[in-house]
Structures are given as C-alpha cells and as structure tokens.
LUMKETOR-356762 format. One record per residue (C-alpha): residue number from 1; residue in one letter; x, y, z. Coordinates in pm, 1 decimal. Layout:
BEGIN
+-----+---+----------+----------+----------+
:   k : r :       xx :       yy :       zz :
+-----+---+----------+----------+----------+
: NUM : a :        X :        Y :        Z :
...
+-----+---+----------+----------+----------+
This chain:
BEGIN
+-----+---+----------+----------+----------+
:   k : r :       xx :       yy :       zz :
+-----+---+----------+----------+----------+
:   1 : m :  12636.3 :  -5452.2 :   8841.8 :
:   2 : l :  12335.1 :  -5174.7 :   8908.5 :
:   3 : l :  12477.2 :  -4901.6 :   8836.0 :
:   4 : a :  12592.5 :  -5014.4 :   8536.9 :
:   5 : g :  12299.9 :  -5155.0 :   8417.6 :
:   6 : a :  12165.3 :  -4824.9 :   8468.1 :
:   7 : i :  12443.0 :  -4610.2 :   8299.7 :
:   8 : g :  12390.9 :  -4873.3 :   8029.0 :
:   9 : v :  12005.0 :  -4794.6 :   7973.2 :
:  10 : a :  12081.8 :  -4407.9 :   7995.3 :
:  11 : l :  12313.9 :  -4428.3 :   7760.3 :
:  12 : g :  12023.5 :  -4702.5 :   7534.9 :
:  13 : v :  11800.7 :  -4425.7 :   7537.8 :
:  14 : v :  11973.4 :  -4110.9 :   7444.0 :
:  15 : l :  12028.5 :  -4306.2 :   7145.1 :
:  16 : g :  11725.9 :  -4530.5 :   7014.0 :
:  17 : l :  11558.8 :  -4159.9 :   7099.9 :
:  18 : t :  11803.2 :  -3945.9 :   6892.0 :
:  19 : g :  12070.9 :  -4153.8 :   6711.7 :
:  20 : a :  12303.3 :  -3992.4 :   6881.5 :
:  21 : g :  12512.9 :  -3945.7 :   7177.5 :
:  22 : g :  12592.5 :  -4284.0 :   7293.1 :
:  23 : a :  12974.5 :  -4265.8 :   7259.0 :
:  24 : i :  13096.9 :  -3869.2 :   7360.7 :
:  25 : f :  12845.6 :  -3999.4 :   7666.0 :
:  26 : a :  12994.7 :  -4300.7 :   7767.5 :
:  27 : l :  13340.8 :  -4233.7 :   7791.2 :
:  28 : p :  13276.9 :  -3954.7 :   8132.1 :
:  29 : l :  13025.7 :  -4172.5 :   8274.1 :
:  30 : f :  13201.7 :  -4505.0 :   8269.3 :
:  31 : t :  13527.3 :  -4311.3 :   8413.1 :
:  32 : l :  13387.6 :  -4104.1 :   8573.0 :
:  33 : l :  13068.4 :  -4381.3 :   8802.5 :
:  34 : l :  13233.0 :  -4694.1 :   8698.4 :
:  35 : g :  13643.9 :  -4617.6 :   8741.7 :
:  36 : l :  13774.3 :  -4786.0 :   8456.1 :
:  37 : d :  14066.9 :  -4650.2 :   8266.7 :
:  38 : t :  14031.1 :  -4459.9 :   7927.0 :
:  39 : q :  14151.1 :  -4734.3 :   7695.4 :
:  40 : s :  13895.9 :  -4966.6 :   7899.0 :
:  41 : a :  13615.6 :  -4715.7 :   7857.3 :
:  42 : i :  13708.0 :  -4670.9 :   7505.7 :
:  43 : s :  13671.9 :  -5043.8 :   7500.2 :
:  44 : l :  13342.7 :  -5045.8 :   7629.0 :
:  45 : s :  13225.1 :  -4749.7 :   7503.2 :
:  46 : l :  13225.8 :  -4882.8 :   7081.6 :
:  47 : a :  13162.3 :  -5220.9 :   7234.5 :
:  48 : t :  12845.4 :  -5117.3 :   7364.9 :
:  49 : v :  12726.8 :  -4895.6 :   7102.1 :
:  50 : a :  12757.1 :  -5157.7 :   6895.8 :
:  51 : v :  12543.6 :  -5400.5 :   7024.1 :
:  52 : g :  12253.0 :  -5106.3 :   7140.9 :
:  53 : a :  12277.7 :  -4920.3 :   6754.1 :
:  54 : f :  12247.9 :  -5306.2 :   6619.7 :
:  55 : i :  12022.0 :  -5421.5 :   6810.3 :
:  56 : g :  11782.5 :  -5043.7 :   6740.1 :
:  57 : a :  11904.4 :  -5066.9 :   6359.7 :
:  58 : v :  11679.5 :  -5411.4 :   6372.7 :
:  59 : r :  11412.5 :  -5325.6 :   6599.5 :
:  60 : r :  11381.0 :  -5022.9 :   6286.8 :
:  61 : h :  11457.0 :  -5198.8 :   6030.1 :
:  62 : r :  11188.5 :  -5075.9 :   5782.7 :
:  63 : d :  11255.9 :  -4695.5 :   5829.9 :
:  64 : i :  11634.4 :  -4728.8 :   5697.3 :
:  65 : i :  11655.7 :  -4503.6 :   5421.5 :
:  66 : w :  11977.5 :  -4773.3 :   5212.2 :
:  67 : m :  12097.5 :  -4572.0 :   5004.9 :
:  68 : p :  12238.8 :  -4298.6 :   5273.3 :
:  69 : a :  12299.3 :  -4558.8 :   5514.8 :
:  70 : a :  12565.6 :  -4761.5 :   5231.3 :
:  71 : a :  12776.3 :  -4418.3 :   5140.8 :
:  72 : f :  12796.0 :  -4346.9 :   5513.2 :
:  73 : s :  12865.8 :  -4611.3 :   5565.7 :
:  74 : l :  13145.9 :  -4655.9 :   5335.8 :
:  75 : l :  13241.1 :  -4289.3 :   5372.7 :
:  76 : g :  13260.5 :  -4310.8 :   5677.2 :
:  77 : v :  13554.0 :  -4615.2 :   5665.2 :
:  78 : v :  13764.5 :  -4434.4 :   5416.1 :
:  79 : f :  13786.5 :  -4085.2 :   5568.6 :
:  80 : a :  13800.9 :  -4181.9 :   5937.3 :
:  81 : p :  14107.0 :  -4298.0 :   5941.4 :
:  82 : m :  14237.0 :  -3989.9 :   5761.4 :
:  83 : g :  14069.9 :  -3735.9 :   5972.5 :
:  84 : r :  14224.1 :  -3964.9 :   6271.0 :
:  85 : w :  14582.5 :  -3908.8 :   6115.8 :
:  86 : v :  14546.2 :  -3474.9 :   6090.1 :
:  87 : s :  14408.2 :  -3464.6 :   6437.2 :
:  88 : g :  14716.4 :  -3621.2 :   6562.5 :
:  89 : q :  14933.7 :  -3389.2 :   6360.3 :
:  90 : i :  14699.5 :  -3097.7 :   6521.7 :
:  91 : s :  14722.5 :  -2947.5 :   6919.3 :
:  92 : e :  14451.2 :  -3100.4 :   7137.8 :
:  93 : a :  14294.3 :  -2715.6 :   7224.0 :
:  94 : v :  14231.1 :  -2694.9 :   6821.1 :
:  95 : i :  14079.0 :  -3009.2 :   6783.8 :
:  96 : v :  13870.0 :  -2901.0 :   7079.5 :
:  97 : s :  13732.1 :  -2567.0 :   6994.1 :
:  98 : l :  13661.0 :  -2762.2 :   6587.3 :
:  99 : f :  13468.5 :  -2994.8 :   6760.2 :
: 100 : a :  13340.2 :  -2702.1 :   7025.3 :
: 101 : i :  13228.7 :  -2519.0 :   6726.9 :
: 102 : v :  13054.1 :  -2765.6 :   6518.2 :
: 103 : t :  12868.0 :  -2896.8 :   6826.3 :
: 104 : v :  12732.2 :  -2534.9 :   6857.3 :
: 105 : v :  12666.3 :  -2464.8 :   6514.5 :
: 106 : i :  12432.9 :  -2872.3 :   6548.2 :
: 107 : a :  12299.1 :  -2749.0 :   6773.7 :
: 108 : r :  12173.7 :  -2420.7 :   6679.9 :
: 109 : r :  12001.7 :  -2560.0 :   6330.8 :
: 110 : m :  11847.0 :  -2860.6 :   6471.9 :
: 111 : w :  11677.4 :  -2591.3 :   6736.2 :
: 112 : l :  11624.7 :  -2393.1 :   6493.0 :
: 113 : r :  11507.2 :  -2635.7 :   6220.2 :
: 114 : a :  11249.6 :  -2790.7 :   6517.3 :
: 115 : a :  11080.8 :  -2440.7 :   6566.2 :
: 116 : r :  10996.1 :  -2408.1 :   6234.8 :
: 117 : g :  10858.3 :  -2735.4 :   6138.3 :
: 118 : d :  10906.0 :  -3000.8 :   5863.4 :
: 119 : s :  10737.3 :  -2771.6 :   5570.4 :
: 120 : e :  11008.9 :  -2548.1 :   5520.4 :
: 121 : r :  11239.3 :  -2850.0 :   5556.8 :
: 122 : d :  11082.5 :  -3012.5 :   5258.3 :
: 123 : a :  11117.6 :  -2706.9 :   5033.4 :
: 124 : e :  11446.3 :  -2692.9 :   5045.6 :
: 125 : s :  11580.4 :  -3074.1 :   5051.8 :
: 126 : l :  11870.3 :  -3170.2 :   4851.6 :
: 127 : c :  11743.6 :  -3525.0 :   4742.6 :
: 128 : e :  11384.2 :  -3663.2 :   4620.2 :
: 129 : m :  11225.3 :  -3938.9 :   4761.7 :
: 130 : t :  11069.4 :  -4211.0 :   4619.8 :
: 131 : s :  10921.3 :  -4445.7 :   4855.7 :
: 132 : p :  10946.8 :  -4418.4 :   5210.9 :
: 133 : t :  11264.7 :  -4581.0 :   5238.0 :
: 134 : r :  11414.1 :  -4483.1 :   4860.6 :
: 135 : v :  11592.9 :  -4214.7 :   4749.7 :
: 136 : r :  11572.9 :  -4064.2 :   4392.4 :
: 137 : l :  11920.4 :  -4102.9 :   4237.1 :
: 138 : q :  11941.1 :  -3741.7 :   4107.7 :
: 139 : p :  12295.0 :  -3606.6 :   4001.0 :
: 140 : r :  12253.7 :  -3319.0 :   4257.5 :
: 141 : c :  12171.6 :  -3571.6 :   4592.9 :
: 142 : m :  12431.0 :  -3794.5 :   4533.4 :
: 143 : g :  12717.4 :  -3543.0 :   4479.4 :
: 144 : a :  12493.7 :  -3411.7 :   4793.2 :
: 145 : l :  12583.7 :  -3796.1 :   4929.4 :
: 146 : s :  12898.1 :  -3791.7 :   4813.3 :
: 147 : a :  13024.3 :  -3445.7 :   5023.8 :
: 148 : t :  12864.0 :  -3473.2 :   5295.9 :
: 149 : g :  12957.7 :  -3855.0 :   5405.5 :
: 150 : s :  13249.9 :  -3789.0 :   5323.9 :
: 151 : a :  13283.1 :  -3496.7 :   5516.6 :
: 152 : t :  13087.1 :  -3613.6 :   5809.3 :
: 153 : g :  13391.2 :  -3955.1 :   5803.8 :
: 154 : f :  13637.6 :  -3701.0 :   5842.9 :
: 155 : l :  13484.3 :  -3519.7 :   6058.0 :
: 156 : s :  13453.7 :  -3820.4 :   6321.7 :
: 157 : g :  13797.8 :  -3926.2 :   6226.1 :
: 158 : l :  13905.7 :  -3590.8 :   6390.8 :
: 159 : l :  13694.7 :  -3511.1 :   6592.9 :
: 160 : g :  13715.3 :  -3848.0 :   6809.6 :
: 161 : v :  13298.2 :  -3841.8 :   6774.0 :
: 162 : g :  13094.9 :  -4085.3 :   6672.6 :
: 163 : g :  12883.9 :  -4018.5 :   6380.9 :
: 164 : g :  12562.8 :  -3986.8 :   6507.7 :
: 165 : f :  12582.8 :  -3585.7 :   6609.1 :
: 166 : l :  12667.4 :  -3536.8 :   6216.5 :
: 167 : i :  12480.4 :  -3825.2 :   6030.9 :
: 168 : t :  12141.9 :  -3698.6 :   6175.9 :
: 169 : p :  12188.3 :  -3301.0 :   6125.6 :
: 170 : v :  12293.2 :  -3408.6 :   5739.0 :
: 171 : l :  11964.7 :  -3633.4 :   5695.7 :
: 172 : l :  11750.8 :  -3428.7 :   5805.1 :
: 173 : r :  11930.2 :  -3130.0 :   5563.3 :
: 174 : l :  11950.8 :  -3350.7 :   5268.5 :
: 175 : t :  11599.2 :  -3555.4 :   5275.0 :
: 176 : p :  11234.7 :  -3471.1 :   5387.5 :
: 177 : a :  11212.5 :  -3803.7 :   5531.7 :
: 178 : k :  11086.5 :  -3818.6 :   5895.6 :
: 179 : l :  11268.1 :  -3781.1 :   6194.3 :
: 180 : n :  11166.2 :  -4157.2 :   6257.2 :
: 181 : q :  11376.5 :  -4270.2 :   5948.6 :
: 182 : v :  11680.4 :  -3988.8 :   5985.9 :
: 183 : v :  11706.1 :  -4155.6 :   6331.4 :
: 184 : a :  11661.1 :  -4572.9 :   6185.9 :
: 185 : t :  11910.0 :  -4493.5 :   5960.8 :
: 186 : s :  12152.8 :  -4291.8 :   6224.8 :
: 187 : l :  12133.3 :  -4593.7 :   6389.7 :
: 188 : l :  12258.3 :  -4862.0 :   6112.0 :
: 189 : v :  12548.3 :  -4604.6 :   6073.8 :
: 190 : i :  12684.4 :  -4564.3 :   6362.6 :
: 191 : a :  12623.9 :  -4982.0 :   6420.6 :
: 192 : a :  12938.0 :  -5027.2 :   6161.7 :
: 193 : a :  13117.0 :  -4811.2 :   6265.9 :
: 194 : a :  13106.5 :  -4938.3 :   6658.4 :
: 195 : v :  13200.6 :  -5291.1 :   6528.2 :
: 196 : s :  13485.3 :  -5217.0 :   6308.2 :
: 197 : g :  13610.3 :  -4976.6 :   6642.7 :
: 198 : a :  13536.5 :  -5268.6 :   6915.5 :
: 199 : l :  13692.5 :  -5510.7 :   6665.6 :
: 200 : f :  14037.0 :  -5409.0 :   6746.3 :
: 201 : s :  13966.6 :  -5364.0 :   7098.7 :
: 202 : l :  13885.7 :  -5712.8 :   7181.8 :
: 203 : e :  14201.2 :  -5729.6 :   7414.4 :
: 204 : e :  14088.4 :  -5449.9 :   7630.1 :
: 205 : l :  13743.6 :  -5583.3 :   7684.7 :
: 206 : r :  13774.1 :  -5948.1 :   7759.9 :
: 207 : a :  13999.5 :  -5796.0 :   8062.5 :
: 208 : l :  13719.6 :  -5648.9 :   8197.3 :
: 209 : p :  13479.2 :  -5817.0 :   8418.7 :
: 210 : v :  13214.9 :  -5987.9 :   8263.5 :
: 211 : i :  12944.6 :  -5871.4 :   8477.9 :
: 212 : v :  13018.4 :  -5489.5 :   8425.8 :
: 213 : s :  13065.4 :  -5548.6 :   7994.4 :
: 214 : a :  12716.9 :  -5756.6 :   8020.9 :
: 215 : s :  12494.3 :  -5531.1 :   8255.6 :
: 216 : v :  12568.5 :  -5225.0 :   8039.7 :
: 217 : m :  12530.6 :  -5406.2 :   7685.9 :
: 218 : t :  12214.8 :  -5535.3 :   7845.8 :
: 219 : g :  12139.5 :  -5163.5 :   8021.8 :
: 220 : a :  12179.3 :  -5047.6 :   7645.5 :
: 221 : i :  11974.3 :  -5302.5 :   7484.5 :
: 222 : a :  11635.8 :  -5199.0 :   7706.7 :
: 223 : g :  11794.0 :  -4838.5 :   7606.4 :
: 224 : v :  11776.3 :  -4860.7 :   7285.5 :
: 225 : l :  11405.0 :  -5003.5 :   7272.9 :
: 226 : i :  11258.4 :  -4793.5 :   7534.8 :
: 227 : g :  11380.7 :  -4527.1 :   7251.9 :
: 228 : a :  11237.5 :  -4686.6 :   6982.5 :
: 229 : q :  10900.0 :  -4652.4 :   7221.2 :
: 230 : c :  10925.2 :  -4332.8 :   7310.3 :
: 231 : v :  10991.1 :  -4201.9 :   6935.0 :
: 232 : r :  10631.6 :  -4318.5 :   6823.6 :
: 233 : w :  10477.3 :  -4078.9 :   7052.5 :
: 234 : v :  10770.8 :  -3749.5 :   7137.2 :
: 235 : p :  10710.4 :  -3520.2 :   6871.9 :
: 236 : a :  10985.5 :  -3497.1 :   6610.4 :
: 237 : s :  10996.4 :  -3135.9 :   6791.8 :
: 238 : t :  11063.1 :  -3158.1 :   7104.4 :
: 239 : v :  11323.3 :  -3478.1 :   6992.2 :
: 240 : q :  11551.8 :  -3265.1 :   6765.5 :
: 241 : r :  11533.5 :  -2994.4 :   7059.4 :
: 242 : l :  11712.1 :  -3262.9 :   7303.6 :
: 243 : f :  11935.3 :  -3309.6 :   7003.3 :
: 244 : a :  12068.6 :  -3011.1 :   7074.6 :
: 245 : v :  12100.7 :  -3043.6 :   7362.4 :
: 246 : l :  12294.7 :  -3333.4 :   7403.9 :
: 247 : a :  12513.2 :  -3124.2 :   7140.6 :
: 248 : l :  12554.1 :  -2847.2 :   7384.9 :
: 249 : m :  12619.8 :  -3115.7 :   7697.3 :
: 250 : a :  12921.4 :  -3239.0 :   7427.4 :
: 251 : a :  13052.2 :  -3009.9 :   7413.9 :
: 252 : v :  13090.8 :  -2909.7 :   7749.3 :
: 253 : a :  13186.6 :  -3282.2 :   7871.8 :
: 254 : v :  13484.7 :  -3250.4 :   7597.5 :
: 255 : v :  13604.5 :  -2863.4 :   7689.3 :
: 256 : w :  13603.5 :  -2880.6 :   8006.1 :
: 257 : p :  13891.3 :  -3115.4 :   8133.5 :
: 258 : v :  14097.3 :  -2939.5 :   7876.1 :
: 259 : v :  13960.7 :  -2624.6 :   8062.0 :
: 260 : m :  14038.7 :  -2731.6 :   8367.6 :
: 261 : n :  14416.6 :  -2861.3 :   8326.5 :
+-----+---+----------+----------+----------+
C-alpha cells in the first residue's frame, strides 16, 4: 500500500509540475514494482492519470487557455484512433524508432527554449493572446491549432503515449502563454483523453485490489497538488529542463525493452 501510494505521489508531482509524463512512466512502474500484468497496468495508468490530471486542471482552472484545450481535445478524439490504426499496420521497431526520434527532438527544443527564455519565444509565437486565457481567433492561429492538434492526436495514437509530451511543447511554440498556463491546459486535455480510455478498461480496474488502486490514485491526487504548488516557485527554465530530461527518460523506457529482446 505504501509503495503504491509513493508511486502515485511521484506520478502526480511530475504530472502537476510539467503537464506530462504520467502514463509513460506509470506503465513500467506498475509492472516492475507492483507486479501487475500489462493490461491491468494500462487500465490503472489511465485511471490514475485521469483522476490526477482532472484534479490538477480543476485546481488551476483559472490558468487554462480554453480554445486550444477544446481544439486539442476534439481533434485528439478524431485523429488518435487513426494513429492507433496505423500503428497496427507497421512493426514495433518502426514505432519505437519514431517515438525515440520525436522525444529526442522535443527534448532538444525544450532544453534550448529554457536557455533562450520567454522574450524570444514571444516574438515567434503564431497566436496572440487577448487575455491571459484567451487567444485571438485569427486564421493563422486557428490553422496552426488545427494542424498541430490533428498531428498531436495522430502521434499520440501512433506512438501510444499521453498527449502531454506533445501538447506542452506545441503550446509553448504556438502561444506566448506562460508555462503555468500551458501546463494547466495540458492537464485538461490529458484528463479528457484518459477518461475516455479508462471507460474502456472498467473490467480490468474492477479486478484490481481496491487497496492498490485507491493508494495509487490518492497518491496521484496529493502529488498533483504538490506539483501545482511547486510550479509557482520553481523557475520556468528549470521545469522545461526537467521536461527535456523526462522526455529522454521516456524514450529510454520505451526503447530499452525492444532492444533487450
């Protein structure tokens, strides 16, 4: 019970601080440390991320940028199944290679962005903000949101990863929003996607020991709230570098089992 709770706290802190990383790290932790089979681990991961991300989004609802959140959520529902279908037509080695390339590119961009700071980012943003939580509905911005939202949903389905690793860097590129706003928006999108996935895994969730599920989810809620507090005083550049490191760790976590086999 204590181990399950500690894992939940760790996942929640990462999720609340960076807006990403929950699902990709939950799977190996649940299988290796809690001894769950893959399907049970996936089900518990979806439920944990759904609960944690939802609590985090509610806790930080004033920071959510609603238009990108709605666009990414709706487009993810449409394009993620397409990506999932394509993933079934190609080999695991190709998928793993694509995942490694995408995460390395993301990690590099986030690390460089942390070094450059917000002043240069503001100048290259494609969307303008009319208020702290609203973007100006210009054709250039709407086109960019539609294109990137579709690509993010497709890649999420293709690579089998949570949207946070893709949504956070995309929003930092498209908008001049602060990191805390981007993380809050990412949490809402992740929650919507995880809830839809968890609904298809209710049977596996019911089969799990209640004490394990409750411990993990309670820990995740506590972790997300801790992460939400930490983001207020941790410098944005530090969070972005942490994001870059986590992206590389996620690549290793996915590639390593394939290489070893």
